[in-house]
VORONU-90555 format. One record per residue (C-alpha): residue number from 1; x negated, y negated, z. Coordinates in steps of 0.5 Angstrom, whole numbers, plus 500, padded with zeros to 3 digits. Each point is the difference from the previous one (the first is absolute). Example, Ala and Ser with C-alpha at 12.3 -4.5 7.8 and 13.67 -1.06 7.14 Angstrom:
% residues 2
<node resi="1" u="475" v="509" w="516"/>
<node resi="2" u="498" v="493" w="498"/>
END
This chain:
% residues 414
<node resi="1" u="101" v="696" w="193"/>
<node resi="2" u="505" v="495" w="501"/>
<node resi="3" u="504" v="499" w="506"/>
<node resi="4" u="508" v="499" w="500"/>
<node resi="5" u="499" v="492" w="502"/>
<node resi="6" u="497" v="499" w="493"/>
<node resi="7" u="493" v="499" w="502"/>
<node resi="8" u="495" v="504" w="496"/>
<node resi="9" u="495" v="504" w="504"/>
<node resi="10" u="494" v="505" w="500"/>
<node resi="11" u="495" v="501" w="494"/>
<node resi="12" u="504" v="497" w="495"/>
<node resi="13" u="501" v="506" w="495"/>
<node resi="14" u="505" v="499" w="495"/>
<node resi="15" u="505" v="505" w="497"/>
<node resi="16" u="505" v="500" w="495"/>
<node resi="17" u="507" v="498" w="503"/>
<node resi="18" u="504" v="506" w="496"/>
<node resi="19" u="507" v="497" w="503"/>
<node resi="20" u="498" v="493" w="497"/>
<node resi="21" u="499" v="503" w="493"/>
<node resi="22" u="507" v="504" w="500"/>
<node resi="23" u="503" v="494" w="502"/>
<node resi="24" u="497" v="496" w="494"/>
<node resi="25" u="500" v="506" w="495"/>
<node resi="26" u="505" v="500" w="494"/>
<node resi="27" u="503" v="506" w="497"/>
<node resi="28" u="495" v="501" w="495"/>
<node resi="29" u="495" v="504" w="497"/>
<node resi="30" u="493" v="498" w="503"/>
<node resi="31" u="494" v="501" w="495"/>
<node resi="32" u="493" v="498" w="503"/>
<node resi="33" u="496" v="494" w="496"/>
<node resi="34" u="493" v="502" w="498"/>
<node resi="35" u="494" v="497" w="501"/>
<node resi="36" u="493" v="501" w="502"/>
<node resi="37" u="499" v="494" w="505"/>
<node resi="38" u="499" v="502" w="507"/>
<node resi="39" u="502" v="497" w="507"/>
<node resi="40" u="496" v="499" w="506"/>
<node resi="41" u="500" v="508" w="502"/>
<node resi="42" u="498" v="502" w="494"/>
<node resi="43" u="506" v="503" w="497"/>
<node resi="44" u="503" v="498" w="493"/>
<node resi="45" u="503" v="493" w="500"/>
<node resi="46" u="505" v="500" w="494"/>
<node resi="47" u="501" v="494" w="495"/>
<node resi="48" u="506" v="498" w="497"/>
<node resi="49" u="502" v="504" w="494"/>
<node resi="50" u="499" v="496" w="494"/>
<node resi="51" u="506" v="499" w="495"/>
<node resi="52" u="499" v="504" w="493"/>
<node resi="53" u="500" v="497" w="494"/>
<node resi="54" u="504" v="502" w="494"/>
<node resi="55" u="500" v="508" w="499"/>
<node resi="56" u="503" v="505" w="496"/>
<node resi="57" u="507" v="500" w="503"/>
<node resi="58" u="502" v="506" w="496"/>
<node resi="59" u="495" v="505" w="503"/>
<node resi="60" u="503" v="498" w="507"/>
<node resi="61" u="507" v="502" w="498"/>
<node resi="62" u="499" v="506" w="496"/>
<node resi="63" u="504" v="506" w="503"/>
<node resi="64" u="506" v="495" w="501"/>
<node resi="65" u="503" v="502" w="494"/>
<node resi="66" u="502" v="495" w="495"/>
<node resi="67" u="502" v="495" w="505"/>
<node resi="68" u="494" v="495" w="500"/>
<node resi="69" u="504" v="494" w="501"/>
<node resi="70" u="495" v="496" w="504"/>
<node resi="71" u="504" v="494" w="502"/>
<node resi="72" u="504" v="505" w="504"/>
<node resi="73" u="493" v="501" w="504"/>
<node resi="74" u="502" v="507" w="503"/>
<node resi="75" u="504" v="504" w="494"/>
<node resi="76" u="507" v="503" w="501"/>
<node resi="77" u="501" v="495" w="506"/>
<node resi="78" u="501" v="493" w="497"/>
<node resi="79" u="496" v="494" w="502"/>
<node resi="80" u="504" v="497" w="506"/>
<node resi="81" u="499" v="507" w="503"/>
<node resi="82" u="493" v="501" w="498"/>
<node resi="83" u="498" v="493" w="504"/>
<node resi="84" u="504" v="502" w="506"/>
<node resi="85" u="495" v="506" w="501"/>
<node resi="86" u="494" v="495" w="499"/>
<node resi="87" u="502" v="495" w="504"/>
<node resi="88" u="500" v="505" w="506"/>
<node resi="89" u="493" v="502" w="499"/>
<node resi="90" u="494" v="497" w="504"/>
<node resi="91" u="497" v="494" w="496"/>
<node resi="92" u="493" v="504" w="501"/>
<node resi="93" u="503" v="505" w="495"/>
<node resi="94" u="502" v="495" w="494"/>
<node resi="95" u="493" v="501" w="497"/>
<node resi="96" u="502" v="507" w="499"/>
<node resi="97" u="507" v="498" w="498"/>
<node resi="98" u="497" v="495" w="495"/>
<node resi="99" u="496" v="506" w="497"/>
<node resi="100" u="506" v="504" w="498"/>
<node resi="101" u="502" v="495" w="493"/>
<node resi="102" u="500" v="493" w="497"/>
<node resi="103" u="507" v="499" w="503"/>
<node resi="104" u="498" v="502" w="507"/>
<node resi="105" u="493" v="496" w="500"/>
<node resi="106" u="504" v="494" w="497"/>
<node resi="107" u="505" v="500" w="506"/>
<node resi="108" u="494" v="500" w="505"/>
<node resi="109" u="496" v="495" w="497"/>
<node resi="110" u="505" v="495" w="498"/>
<node resi="111" u="502" v="500" w="508"/>
<node resi="112" u="507" v="502" w="498"/>
<node resi="113" u="500" v="506" w="505"/>
<node resi="114" u="498" v="495" w="506"/>
<node resi="115" u="505" v="495" w="498"/>
<node resi="116" u="505" v="506" w="500"/>
<node resi="117" u="497" v="502" w="507"/>
<node resi="118" u="501" v="494" w="503"/>
<node resi="119" u="507" v="499" w="498"/>
<node resi="120" u="502" v="507" w="503"/>
<node resi="121" u="496" v="499" w="506"/>
<node resi="122" u="495" v="505" w="499"/>
<node resi="123" u="493" v="497" w="502"/>
<node resi="124" u="494" v="502" w="503"/>
<node resi="125" u="495" v="496" w="504"/>
<node resi="126" u="492" v="501" w="498"/>
<node resi="127" u="495" v="496" w="504"/>
<node resi="128" u="494" v="497" w="496"/>
<node resi="129" u="494" v="498" w="504"/>
<node resi="130" u="493" v="497" w="498"/>
<node resi="131" u="495" v="502" w="505"/>
<node resi="132" u="494" v="499" w="495"/>
<node resi="133" u="498" v="494" w="495"/>
<node resi="134" u="505" v="501" w="494"/>
<node resi="135" u="502" v="507" w="502"/>
<node resi="136" u="507" v="502" w="501"/>
<node resi="137" u="503" v="506" w="503"/>
<node resi="138" u="508" v="502" w="500"/>
<node resi="139" u="503" v="504" w="506"/>
<node resi="140" u="506" v="505" w="498"/>
<node resi="141" u="503" v="501" w="506"/>
<node resi="142" u="504" v="506" w="497"/>
<node resi="143" u="494" v="504" w="499"/>
<node resi="144" u="496" v="497" w="505"/>
<node resi="145" u="495" v="499" w="494"/>
<node resi="146" u="495" v="494" w="499"/>
<node resi="147" u="499" v="498" w="492"/>
<node resi="148" u="495" v="496" w="497"/>
<node resi="149" u="502" v="494" w="496"/>
<node resi="150" u="495" v="498" w="494"/>
<node resi="151" u="495" v="495" w="503"/>
<node resi="152" u="502" v="493" w="499"/>
<node resi="153" u="494" v="497" w="495"/>
<node resi="154" u="499" v="492" w="502"/>
<node resi="155" u="494" v="495" w="501"/>
<node resi="156" u="497" v="500" w="507"/>
<node resi="157" u="503" v="494" w="502"/>
<node resi="158" u="507" v="503" w="500"/>
<node resi="159" u="497" v="506" w="503"/>
<node resi="160" u="498" v="496" w="506"/>
<node resi="161" u="505" v="495" w="500"/>
<node resi="162" u="506" v="500" w="505"/>
<node resi="163" u="505" v="504" w="497"/>
<node resi="164" u="508" v="501" w="501"/>
<node resi="165" u="504" v="506" w="497"/>
<node resi="166" u="507" v="501" w="499"/>
<node resi="167" u="504" v="506" w="497"/>
<node resi="168" u="506" v="498" w="496"/>
<node resi="169" u="504" v="506" w="496"/>
<node resi="170" u="495" v="504" w="497"/>
<node resi="171" u="494" v="495" w="500"/>
<node resi="172" u="495" v="498" w="505"/>
<node resi="173" u="498" v="493" w="499"/>
<node resi="174" u="493" v="498" w="503"/>
<node resi="175" u="498" v="493" w="501"/>
<node resi="176" u="493" v="497" w="501"/>
<node resi="177" u="495" v="495" w="496"/>
<node resi="178" u="495" v="500" w="495"/>
<node resi="179" u="495" v="495" w="498"/>
<node resi="180" u="504" v="495" w="498"/>
<node resi="181" u="508" v="501" w="502"/>
<node resi="182" u="504" v="504" w="504"/>
<node resi="183" u="503" v="507" w="496"/>
<node resi="184" u="504" v="506" w="501"/>
<node resi="185" u="498" v="507" w="498"/>
<node resi="186" u="506" v="504" w="499"/>
<node resi="187" u="501" v="508" w="501"/>
<node resi="188" u="505" v="504" w="496"/>
<node resi="189" u="503" v="506" w="503"/>
<node resi="190" u="503" v="501" w="493"/>
<node resi="191" u="493" v="501" w="497"/>
<node resi="192" u="495" v="501" w="506"/>
<node resi="193" u="496" v="494" w="497"/>
<node resi="194" u="498" v="493" w="502"/>
<node resi="195" u="501" v="494" w="496"/>
<node resi="196" u="500" v="492" w="501"/>
<node resi="197" u="507" v="498" w="503"/>
<node resi="198" u="503" v="493" w="500"/>
<node resi="199" u="497" v="495" w="504"/>
<node resi="200" u="503" v="496" w="505"/>
<node resi="201" u="503" v="493" w="498"/>
<node resi="202" u="496" v="497" w="506"/>
<node resi="203" u="493" v="503" w="501"/>
<node resi="204" u="499" v="502" w="508"/>
<node resi="205" u="498" v="506" w="504"/>
<node resi="206" u="502" v="502" w="508"/>
<node resi="207" u="507" v="499" w="499"/>
<node resi="208" u="506" v="504" w="502"/>
<node resi="209" u="504" v="505" w="496"/>
<node resi="210" u="505" v="505" w="499"/>
<node resi="211" u="504" v="504" w="495"/>
<node resi="212" u="507" v="502" w="499"/>
<node resi="213" u="502" v="504" w="494"/>
<node resi="214" u="498" v="497" w="494"/>
<node resi="215" u="498" v="494" w="503"/>
<node resi="216" u="494" v="497" w="505"/>
<node resi="217" u="499" v="494" w="503"/>
<node resi="218" u="493" v="496" w="502"/>
<node resi="219" u="501" v="494" w="505"/>
<node resi="220" u="495" v="495" w="503"/>
<node resi="221" u="492" v="502" w="499"/>
<node resi="222" u="494" v="496" w="499"/>
<node resi="223" u="494" v="498" w="496"/>
<node resi="224" u="496" v="498" w="506"/>
<node resi="225" u="501" v="500" w="507"/>
<node resi="226" u="503" v="493" w="500"/>
<node resi="227" u="503" v="500" w="493"/>
<node resi="228" u="506" v="504" w="502"/>
<node resi="229" u="507" v="501" w="497"/>
<node resi="230" u="507" v="500" w="501"/>
<node resi="231" u="501" v="502" w="492"/>
<node resi="232" u="505" v="506" w="499"/>
<node resi="233" u="500" v="505" w="494"/>
<node resi="234" u="504" v="506" w="498"/>
<node resi="235" u="498" v="505" w="495"/>
<node resi="236" u="505" v="504" w="496"/>
<node resi="237" u="497" v="507" w="497"/>
<node resi="238" u="506" v="500" w="495"/>
<node resi="239" u="498" v="494" w="496"/>
<node resi="240" u="492" v="499" w="503"/>
<node resi="241" u="501" v="493" w="502"/>
<node resi="242" u="499" v="496" w="506"/>
<node resi="243" u="505" v="495" w="502"/>
<node resi="244" u="499" v="494" w="505"/>
<node resi="245" u="505" v="500" w="506"/>
<node resi="246" u="501" v="495" w="505"/>
<node resi="247" u="494" v="498" w="504"/>
<node resi="248" u="500" v="502" w="508"/>
<node resi="249" u="501" v="495" w="505"/>
<node resi="250" u="493" v="502" w="503"/>
<node resi="251" u="493" v="501" w="496"/>
<node resi="252" u="497" v="506" w="502"/>
<node resi="253" u="495" v="505" w="499"/>
<node resi="254" u="498" v="507" w="502"/>
<node resi="255" u="508" v="501" w="502"/>
<node resi="256" u="504" v="507" w="500"/>
<node resi="257" u="506" v="501" w="495"/>
<node resi="258" u="505" v="505" w="500"/>
<node resi="259" u="507" v="501" w="497"/>
<node resi="260" u="505" v="501" w="505"/>
<node resi="261" u="508" v="501" w="499"/>
<node resi="262" u="499" v="497" w="493"/>
<node resi="263" u="496" v="494" w="502"/>
<node resi="264" u="493" v="498" w="500"/>
<node resi="265" u="496" v="498" w="506"/>
<node resi="266" u="494" v="497" w="501"/>
<node resi="267" u="497" v="501" w="507"/>
<node resi="268" u="494" v="496" w="504"/>
<node resi="269" u="494" v="498" w="496"/>
<node resi="270" u="495" v="494" w="501"/>
<node resi="271" u="501" v="493" w="497"/>
<node resi="272" u="495" v="495" w="497"/>
<node resi="273" u="498" v="498" w="507"/>
<node resi="274" u="498" v="507" w="502"/>
<node resi="275" u="506" v="500" w="505"/>
<node resi="276" u="503" v="507" w="501"/>
<node resi="277" u="508" v="500" w="498"/>
<node resi="278" u="505" v="503" w="505"/>
<node resi="279" u="506" v="498" w="495"/>
<node resi="280" u="502" v="504" w="494"/>
<node resi="281" u="505" v="499" w="494"/>
<node resi="282" u="505" v="504" w="497"/>
<node resi="283" u="502" v="499" w="492"/>
<node resi="284" u="507" v="501" w="498"/>
<node resi="285" u="500" v="503" w="493"/>
<node resi="286" u="507" v="498" w="499"/>
<node resi="287" u="500" v="493" w="503"/>
<node resi="288" u="493" v="498" w="498"/>
<node resi="289" u="499" v="497" w="507"/>
<node resi="290" u="494" v="501" w="505"/>
<node resi="291" u="502" v="500" w="507"/>
<node resi="292" u="495" v="499" w="506"/>
<node resi="293" u="500" v="505" w="506"/>
<node resi="294" u="496" v="497" w="505"/>
<node resi="295" u="496" v="504" w="505"/>
<node resi="296" u="501" v="507" w="497"/>
<node resi="297" u="493" v="501" w="502"/>
<node resi="298" u="500" v="499" w="508"/>
<node resi="299" u="494" v="497" w="502"/>
<node resi="300" u="498" v="506" w="504"/>
<node resi="301" u="500" v="504" w="494"/>
<node resi="302" u="496" v="495" w="496"/>
<node resi="303" u="495" v="500" w="505"/>
<node resi="304" u="499" v="508" w="498"/>
<node resi="305" u="501" v="499" w="493"/>
<node resi="306" u="496" v="494" w="499"/>
<node resi="307" u="493" v="502" w="502"/>
<node resi="308" u="497" v="502" w="494"/>
<node resi="309" u="505" v="495" w="495"/>
<node resi="310" u="502" v="507" w="497"/>
<node resi="311" u="508" v="499" w="497"/>
<node resi="312" u="505" v="504" w="505"/>
<node resi="313" u="501" v="507" w="498"/>
<node resi="314" u="507" v="500" w="498"/>
<node resi="315" u="505" v="506" w="497"/>
<node resi="316" u="507" v="501" w="499"/>
<node resi="317" u="503" v="507" w="501"/>
<node resi="318" u="507" v="501" w="499"/>
<node resi="319" u="501" v="493" w="500"/>
<node resi="320" u="497" v="499" w="507"/>
<node resi="321" u="494" v="495" w="500"/>
<node resi="322" u="494" v="503" w="504"/>
<node resi="323" u="493" v="497" w="502"/>
<node resi="324" u="494" v="504" w="501"/>
<node resi="325" u="496" v="496" w="506"/>
<node resi="326" u="493" v="503" w="498"/>
<node resi="327" u="497" v="496" w="506"/>
<node resi="328" u="504" v="504" w="506"/>
<node resi="329" u="501" v="506" w="495"/>
<node resi="330" u="508" v="499" w="501"/>
<node resi="331" u="506" v="501" w="495"/>
<node resi="332" u="505" v="494" w="501"/>
<node resi="333" u="507" v="500" w="497"/>
<node resi="334" u="503" v="493" w="498"/>
<node resi="335" u="507" v="498" w="503"/>
<node resi="336" u="503" v="495" w="495"/>
<node resi="337" u="506" v="498" w="504"/>
<node resi="338" u="496" v="498" w="506"/>
<node resi="339" u="493" v="498" w="496"/>
<node resi="340" u="496" v="505" w="505"/>
<node resi="341" u="495" v="506" w="499"/>
<node resi="342" u="500" v="506" w="504"/>
<node resi="343" u="495" v="506" w="501"/>
<node resi="344" u="503" v="506" w="497"/>
<node resi="345" u="493" v="504" w="500"/>
<node resi="346" u="493" v="500" w="500"/>
<node resi="347" u="495" v="501" w="493"/>
<node resi="348" u="496" v="506" w="498"/>
<node resi="349" u="493" v="500" w="498"/>
<node resi="350" u="494" v="497" w="503"/>
<node resi="351" u="501" v="494" w="504"/>
<node resi="352" u="496" v="493" w="500"/>
<node resi="353" u="502" v="498" w="493"/>
<node resi="354" u="500" v="492" w="499"/>
<node resi="355" u="506" v="501" w="495"/>
<node resi="356" u="495" v="500" w="493"/>
<node resi="357" u="499" v="507" w="497"/>
<node resi="358" u="507" v="503" w="502"/>
<node resi="359" u="507" v="500" w="497"/>
<node resi="360" u="507" v="501" w="502"/>
<node resi="361" u="506" v="501" w="495"/>
<node resi="362" u="507" v="503" w="500"/>
<node resi="363" u="500" v="506" w="496"/>
<node resi="364" u="507" v="503" w="498"/>
<node resi="365" u="503" v="501" w="507"/>
<node resi="366" u="494" v="500" w="504"/>
<node resi="367" u="494" v="495" w="502"/>
<node resi="368" u="493" v="501" w="498"/>
<node resi="369" u="494" v="498" w="503"/>
<node resi="370" u="493" v="501" w="497"/>
<node resi="371" u="494" v="499" w="504"/>
<node resi="372" u="494" v="504" w="503"/>
<node resi="373" u="502" v="507" w="504"/>
<node resi="374" u="494" v="499" w="504"/>
<node resi="375" u="495" v="494" w="502"/>
<node resi="376" u="494" v="503" w="496"/>
<node resi="377" u="504" v="503" w="495"/>
<node resi="378" u="498" v="499" w="493"/>
<node resi="379" u="506" v="501" w="497"/>
<node resi="380" u="508" v="497" w="500"/>
<node resi="381" u="506" v="504" w="502"/>
<node resi="382" u="507" v="499" w="499"/>
<node resi="383" u="505" v="501" w="506"/>
<node resi="384" u="508" v="499" w="499"/>
<node resi="385" u="505" v="498" w="505"/>
<node resi="386" u="507" v="502" w="499"/>
<node resi="387" u="505" v="496" w="504"/>
<node resi="388" u="506" v="505" w="499"/>
<node resi="389" u="496" v="505" w="504"/>
<node resi="390" u="503" v="501" w="507"/>
<node resi="391" u="493" v="499" w="503"/>
<node resi="392" u="496" v="496" w="494"/>
<node resi="393" u="493" v="502" w="500"/>
<node resi="394" u="494" v="499" w="496"/>
<node resi="395" u="498" v="505" w="495"/>
<node resi="396" u="494" v="501" w="496"/>
<node resi="397" u="501" v="501" w="493"/>
<node resi="398" u="493" v="501" w="498"/>
<node resi="399" u="493" v="497" w="499"/>
<node resi="400" u="498" v="496" w="494"/>
<node resi="401" u="495" v="497" w="496"/>
<node resi="402" u="493" v="500" w="504"/>
<node resi="403" u="500" v="493" w="502"/>
<node resi="404" u="502" v="497" w="507"/>
<node resi="405" u="503" v="493" w="497"/>
<node resi="406" u="506" v="499" w="496"/>
<node resi="407" u="499" v="494" w="495"/>
<node resi="408" u="507" v="500" w="497"/>
<node resi="409" u="507" v="504" w="501"/>
<node resi="410" u="506" v="500" w="496"/>
<node resi="411" u="506" v="505" w="500"/>
<node resi="412" u="503" v="501" w="493"/>
<node resi="413" u="508" v="503" w="500"/>
<node resi="414" u="502" v="502" w="494"/>
END
């Protein structure tokens, strides 16, 4: 059960939040994805439907008279009206939509449908989690549905290396290291498959990162605890290229990063002398200039967050910045004008997390916290918090993979 103060109590049982589902759901026919994988409760867990190869379009459209102009997509209403209808379907339906004919398949597989959705402001946020070695699952908050992704096939060195994950558009980038260098693996939502991605210009790990639209930025990082960088790079999904940006004022690793009000923020971290940094830096994409924000993390907050060395858990919701203080189980909100944090609620789930193995993200108009629901639980649970509610409270969306540790988490908006 969850009390009105926002603190999860009781046995930690999770139930789907139908009101959350209704707020996210578009006017679309929902067709369940099929699969044989099973979740921790033994029920079937679907896989994303694969997009079919060429098939006989004539057979599909038999019964529609002589109108078989496949360029119109849906016969009789024209291409523009057809696309307008498809835009409002859930993205989980697009595997089925692509099976209709070659034109629909090209519309989905080329990514054109997602570019049009972005243009019209029709997007869905799915949560991607890695709770096992090279194992990834996606959570669809519209259907409260866990979906298995194909396993990421890699060398053992990559599987056990420090990894970062960032979703940009329809791609999920996973950064790590193999025997000889730092590499990137890329998952495509369009093809439901993994491939090798374009590597960073400066190979490194433990950097701050965030994405907005079709771009993503990584800042800082290191090759060792003493080889720490201020190097910054921006990835463009449309060109599949990395571009170097101006360096930060301070080198830092294990920092947190977010996009807020269209600007890129890097908060906290550890420098080459192993000092915890209280300052933040903000990069303006228009002026291409960095500005230091001194003491953005006050000393009292640093003492709470810096015990384990884990990066601060930050999330942006409705263009407001929040921090999950895992030590005190507090949810805090940032006042940019006053450069201050205030407590707005408590965190759900099991207490005592050192900051590793949990996740805190913005998902649509809500914040999502991923953690163990109970102290000895062998699974993780997703909780959402909606600041628009009169009395915001944490609601458990459901329990996920049979693992008590979150290695990586990303939110894909498309």
